C-alpha positions as CSV (number, residue, x, y, z in Angstrom):
1,M,-47.6,-34.0,47.1
2,A,-49.3,-33.6,50.3
3,A,-53.0,-33.2,50.1
4,C,-54.6,-29.8,51.9
5,D,-56.3,-30.1,55.2
6,C,-59.2,-28.1,55.2
7,N,-59.6,-29.2,58.6
8,V,-55.9,-28.0,59.9
9,V,-55.0,-24.2,59.4
10,F,-50.5,-25.2,59.9
11,G,-48.6,-28.1,61.6
12,N,-46.9,-27.6,64.5
13,T,-43.4,-26.8,64.4
14,G,-42.0,-27.5,67.4
15,T,-39.1,-30.6,67.9
16,P,-37.4,-32.4,70.7
17,T,-33.8,-31.7,71.2
18,C,-32.6,-34.3,69.1
19,V,-34.1,-35.9,66.0
20,S,-33.1,-39.0,63.4
21,I,-31.9,-37.7,60.1
22,G,-30.1,-39.7,57.8
23,S,-26.9,-39.2,56.0
24,V,-25.2,-39.5,53.0
25,T,-26.5,-42.6,51.4
26,F,-24.1,-45.3,50.6
27,R,-25.4,-48.2,48.8
28,L,-29.0,-48.9,47.5
29,I,-31.2,-52.3,48.5
30,G,-33.4,-53.4,45.6
31,V,-36.8,-54.7,46.4
32,P,-39.1,-55.9,44.0
33,T,-42.0,-53.0,44.9
34,Y,-44.3,-56.1,45.2
35,D,-44.3,-59.8,46.2
36,S,-45.6,-62.6,43.8
37,T,-49.0,-62.8,45.6
38,G,-49.3,-58.5,44.8
39,A,-48.5,-57.3,48.4
40,R,-46.1,-54.8,48.9
41,N,-43.1,-56.2,50.4
42,Y,-41.7,-54.0,53.5
43,I,-39.5,-54.7,56.8
44,D,-42.1,-55.0,59.6
45,T,-40.5,-52.5,62.0
46,T,-41.8,-55.0,65.2
47,T,-39.3,-58.3,64.5
48,T,-35.7,-58.4,65.7
49,L,-33.5,-57.2,62.8
50,D,-30.8,-59.6,63.7
51,S,-28.3,-61.3,61.5
52,A,-30.9,-64.3,60.6
53,Y,-33.8,-61.7,59.4
54,F,-31.0,-60.0,56.7
55,T,-29.8,-63.5,55.6
56,A,-33.3,-64.9,55.0
57,A,-34.0,-61.6,53.4
58,I,-31.2,-62.1,51.1
59,N,-31.2,-65.2,50.6
60,N,-34.6,-65.5,50.1
61,T,-35.9,-68.2,47.6
62,D,-38.7,-66.4,46.0
63,S,-37.0,-64.2,43.9
64,S,-40.0,-61.5,44.3
65,Q,-39.5,-60.8,48.0
66,R,-35.2,-61.1,48.1
67,W,-33.4,-58.3,49.0
68,Y,-30.4,-57.1,46.3
69,P,-27.7,-55.1,47.4
70,L,-25.6,-52.3,45.5
71,P,-21.9,-52.0,45.6
72,E,-21.2,-49.0,47.9
73,M,-21.6,-46.3,46.0
74,K,-20.0,-42.2,45.3
75,N,-20.7,-39.2,44.4
76,V,-24.2,-39.0,45.2
77,E,-26.8,-36.9,44.3
78,D,-30.5,-37.2,45.4
79,V,-32.5,-34.3,45.2
80,R,-35.9,-33.0,44.2
81,G,-36.2,-30.4,41.4
82,E,-37.9,-27.2,41.2
83,D,-42.1,-27.7,41.9
84,L,-44.2,-27.2,39.2
85,T,-46.2,-23.7,38.9
86,E,-48.5,-21.7,36.8
87,S,-47.5,-17.9,36.5
88,F,-50.5,-15.9,35.0
89,N,-50.2,-11.8,34.0
90,D,-50.8,-10.3,37.2
91,G,-47.4,-11.4,38.6
92,S,-49.3,-14.6,40.4
93,T,-48.2,-18.1,40.7
94,A,-50.2,-21.2,41.3
95,F,-48.7,-24.5,42.7
96,I,-49.4,-27.7,40.6
97,Q,-47.4,-30.3,41.7
98,E,-43.9,-30.6,43.9
99,G,-41.1,-31.5,41.5
100,S,-39.9,-35.0,40.3
101,R,-36.5,-36.4,43.2
102,T,-33.7,-37.6,40.8
103,F,-30.9,-39.7,41.9
104,T,-27.4,-40.2,40.5
105,G,-24.2,-42.1,42.4
106,I,-21.4,-44.4,41.2
107,T,-19.9,-47.3,42.1
108,I,-16.4,-48.7,41.5
109,K,-16.1,-51.7,43.3
110,N,-16.0,-54.2,41.1
111,P,-17.5,-52.6,38.3
112,S,-17.8,-54.8,35.9
113,P,-20.0,-55.2,32.4
114,V,-21.5,-58.3,33.7
115,L,-22.9,-56.5,37.1
116,L,-23.6,-53.1,34.9
117,G,-26.0,-56.4,32.6
118,K,-27.8,-57.4,35.7
119,I,-28.7,-54.7,37.4
120,K,-30.2,-53.2,33.6
121,K,-32.9,-55.8,33.6
122,W,-34.6,-54.9,36.7
123,R,-36.1,-51.8,34.8
124,C,-38.1,-54.8,33.3
125,S,-40.0,-54.8,37.0
126,E,-41.6,-52.9,39.6
127,I,-38.4,-50.9,41.3
128,S,-38.3,-49.8,45.1
129,V,-35.3,-49.0,47.1
130,F,-34.0,-49.1,50.7
131,V,-31.5,-46.6,51.4
132,V,-28.6,-47.1,53.2
133,D,-26.5,-44.5,54.7
134,T,-23.0,-44.4,55.4
135,D,-24.1,-44.3,59.5
136,G,-25.5,-48.2,58.5
137,N,-29.5,-46.2,58.8
138,I,-31.9,-47.9,56.8
139,L,-34.1,-45.0,55.2
140,G,-37.6,-46.3,53.9
141,D,-41.6,-44.9,53.3
142,G,-42.5,-45.0,56.7
143,S,-46.0,-43.8,55.9
144,E,-47.6,-46.4,57.8
145,A,-47.0,-47.4,61.5
146,D,-45.1,-50.2,62.4
147,K,-43.8,-50.8,58.5
148,L,-41.0,-49.1,56.8
149,Y,-41.6,-50.0,52.5
150,P,-38.6,-49.5,50.4
151,F,-38.9,-45.9,47.8
152,K,-40.8,-46.9,44.8
153,L,-39.0,-45.7,41.7
154,D,-40.5,-44.6,38.7
155,S,-39.0,-47.9,37.0
156,E,-38.6,-46.0,33.2
157,T,-35.9,-43.7,34.6
158,W,-33.7,-46.3,35.7
159,S,-30.5,-46.1,34.0
160,P,-27.5,-48.2,34.7
161,K,-24.4,-46.9,32.7
162,Y,-20.7,-48.2,31.9
163,M,-18.0,-45.7,32.2
164,K,-15.0,-47.2,30.8
165,T,-11.1,-46.9,32.3
166,T,-9.4,-43.5,31.1
167,D,-6.1,-41.9,31.2
168,T,-7.2,-40.2,33.9
169,T,-10.6,-42.0,35.7
170,V,-11.2,-45.6,37.3
171,A,-13.7,-47.6,35.4
172,K,-17.2,-47.1,37.2
173,I,-21.2,-48.1,36.4
174,Q,-23.5,-44.9,37.4
175,I,-27.0,-45.2,37.9
176,D,-29.4,-42.9,37.7
177,Y,-33.5,-43.0,38.5
178,T,-36.4,-40.7,39.5
179,Y,-38.5,-42.0,43.0
180,S,-42.3,-42.0,41.7
181,K,-44.7,-39.0,42.2
182,D,-45.9,-40.9,45.2
183,E,-43.4,-40.9,47.1
184,A,-43.1,-37.5,49.7
185,D,-39.9,-36.5,51.5
186,E,-42.5,-36.0,54.5
187,N,-42.9,-39.6,54.7
188,I,-39.3,-40.9,55.0
189,R,-38.1,-43.1,58.0
190,M,-35.1,-44.8,59.0
191,I,-34.2,-47.2,61.1
192,A,-31.0,-46.3,63.2
193,A,-27.8,-48.6,63.2
194,D,-28.2,-49.4,66.8
195,E,-32.0,-50.8,66.1
196,T,-30.1,-53.4,63.7
197,S,-27.7,-56.0,64.9
198,V,-25.8,-56.5,62.1
199,D,-23.8,-53.9,60.1
200,V,-26.3,-53.3,57.4
201,K,-23.3,-51.9,55.2
202,D,-22.0,-54.8,54.9
203,L,-24.7,-56.8,52.8
204,E,-24.3,-58.5,49.7
205,G,-26.0,-59.4,47.3
206,L,-26.6,-63.6,46.0
207,I,-23.5,-64.8,43.7
208,D,-24.9,-66.1,41.0
209,V,-23.2,-70.0,39.9
210,N,-23.4,-71.9,37.3
211,A,-23.0,-75.8,36.5
212,A,-22.3,-77.1,33.6
213,A,-23.2,-80.3,32.1
214,A,-22.9,-83.5,34.0
215,T,-19.8,-85.7,32.5
216,S,-18.9,-89.0,33.3
217,I,-22.0,-90.0,34.6
218,A,-22.6,-93.5,36.0
219,T,-25.3,-95.4,38.2
220,T,-22.8,-94.1,41.3
221,G,-22.1,-90.6,40.7
222,F,-21.3,-87.8,38.0
223,V,-18.9,-84.4,38.1
224,T,-20.1,-80.8,36.9
225,E,-17.7,-78.0,37.2
226,L,-19.1,-75.1,38.6
227,T,-18.1,-71.2,37.9
228,Y,-19.3,-67.9,38.1
229,D,-20.8,-65.5,35.3
230,Y,-17.5,-63.4,36.1
231,G,-14.3,-64.1,34.5
232,T,-13.1,-63.7,30.8
233,A,-14.4,-64.4,27.2
234,V,-12.3,-68.2,27.6
235,T,-12.3,-69.0,31.2
236,K,-15.0,-68.5,34.1
237,Q,-14.3,-68.0,37.5
238,K,-14.4,-71.2,39.8
239,F,-17.0,-71.7,42.2
240,K,-14.4,-73.1,45.0
241,G,-14.9,-74.3,48.4
242,A,-18.0,-75.8,48.2
243,V,-18.3,-79.0,50.6
244,L,-21.1,-82.1,50.9
245,A,-23.4,-79.9,53.4
246,D,-23.7,-77.1,50.6
247,F,-25.7,-79.6,48.0
248,A,-29.1,-81.3,47.8
249,L,-29.7,-84.3,45.3
250,Y,-33.4,-85.2,44.3
251,N,-34.6,-88.3,42.0
252,E,-37.5,-86.5,40.0
253,T,-38.4,-90.3,38.7
254,T,-38.6,-92.0,42.1
255,T,-39.9,-88.5,43.8
256,S,-37.6,-89.2,46.8
257,S,-34.4,-87.4,47.8
258,V,-30.5,-89.3,47.4
259,T,-28.5,-89.1,50.2
260,V,-25.0,-88.1,48.3
261,T,-22.2,-90.3,49.8
262,S,-19.4,-87.9,49.4
263,V,-18.0,-84.6,46.9
264,T,-15.0,-83.9,46.5
265,E,-13.0,-80.9,44.5
266,S,-10.5,-81.6,42.1
267,P,-9.2,-79.4,40.4
268,D,-10.1,-76.4,41.6
269,G,-14.5,-75.9,40.6
270,T,-15.0,-79.5,39.6
271,Y,-16.7,-81.7,42.2
272,T,-17.1,-85.4,41.7
273,F,-20.4,-86.3,43.5
274,V,-20.3,-90.4,44.6
275,I,-24.2,-91.7,45.4
276,P,-25.7,-94.3,46.3
277,A,-26.9,-96.6,43.0
278,Q,-29.4,-95.5,40.8
279,T,-32.0,-97.1,38.5
280,S,-30.6,-96.3,34.3
281,A,-32.7,-93.5,33.1
282,D,-33.6,-92.2,37.0
283,V,-33.7,-88.3,35.9
284,L,-32.1,-86.4,39.2
285,T,-31.6,-82.7,40.2
286,L,-28.8,-81.2,42.1
287,S,-29.4,-78.0,43.8
288,L,-27.0,-75.2,45.5
289,S,-28.1,-74.5,49.1
290,K,-25.3,-72.0,50.3
291,D,-25.7,-68.3,52.0
292,G,-24.4,-66.0,49.5
293,F,-25.3,-68.0,46.2
294,E,-27.5,-68.6,43.8
295,M,-27.8,-71.4,41.3
296,T,-30.0,-73.3,38.6
297,D,-30.9,-76.7,39.2
298,L,-28.2,-79.4,37.3
299,T,-30.9,-81.9,36.0
300,V,-28.6,-84.8,35.2
301,T,-30.0,-88.6,33.7
302,I,-28.6,-91.9,34.3
303,P,-27.5,-94.0,31.5
C-alpha cells in the first residue's frame, strides 16, 4: 500500500506517447531474496547485460546469489485481489489495505516429479522472482534507481503441485504463490528485451550431476560414473560428453592441484581418469567446472 503524502494533492496523469508495459508471463527466474551476507539480490541496471552476465548469474558458485530459471509457463494468472475495507452503518467505507497479488501458472515442459521436488524446497528459503514475459522483457521491482530487484514472495504460499497425465490431459506442474505485501504495483519496472544482448527466454537452470563412488582406484587413476537425478528407478540418465577441460582435481593431502593427464568416456557416462602418480593414502577431490551443470565434489582416496 502506498503511503499518503500530505504535501501532494494528486499525482500528475500525463504520459509520453509510448510507455513500457510488460506482456504475458513466459517464465519465472527464482532468486534468493538475500545473499549469504544478508544483502538483497538485484540487477545493476548500469552494467552490460550480455551473455557473460547471465551465464555468470546462472552458474554462480555462491548458491545464495544464483539465478534459477523455471521452464516456460502457460495459463498464467497474475492478479491483485479486492482491497480490504471496513464498512459502517451509515454506508461509508474506510480503506485498510490493498488486496494480495496472487500468481498461478503451469508448465508442461519436462514436468518431472524430480523437478517438482527441487522447486518445492524453495519454500524453505526467502524467495524472490524475476518475471520474463513473452517479449523477452525482465520485470521486477524498480523502487531504487539503477537497481531492478526480483519481486519478493510470501514464501509460505509457495505451492508447486504435480498434476498427473489423464486420458485427456498431459502431465504438468502447477505453481501458485502470493507476492509479499511489500510489493507495490506502482514500483513494477522492466529491462526491455532490446536492452540485453541475449534472449532471456532461452535461459536454463543448472542440471545436477551425481558422481558414483570411484572404482579401479590406483596411484595413477580412477573411474567414476556420472549421472543425472532424472531417469527410472533402475537406470539414471547418463551425463555424457564431458571432456578433460570440464574437470578439476585437487590433492587435499598435499594442498595442491593435480593436472589430469587424460579423461576417457566409455561406456556413456563412465569416465576413466589418468593422473600423475600420487602417494598412497592421499585424498583427492574431483570437481566439475562446466557451465550449465553442478556436481557435488567426489572424494577419492589413493590406496
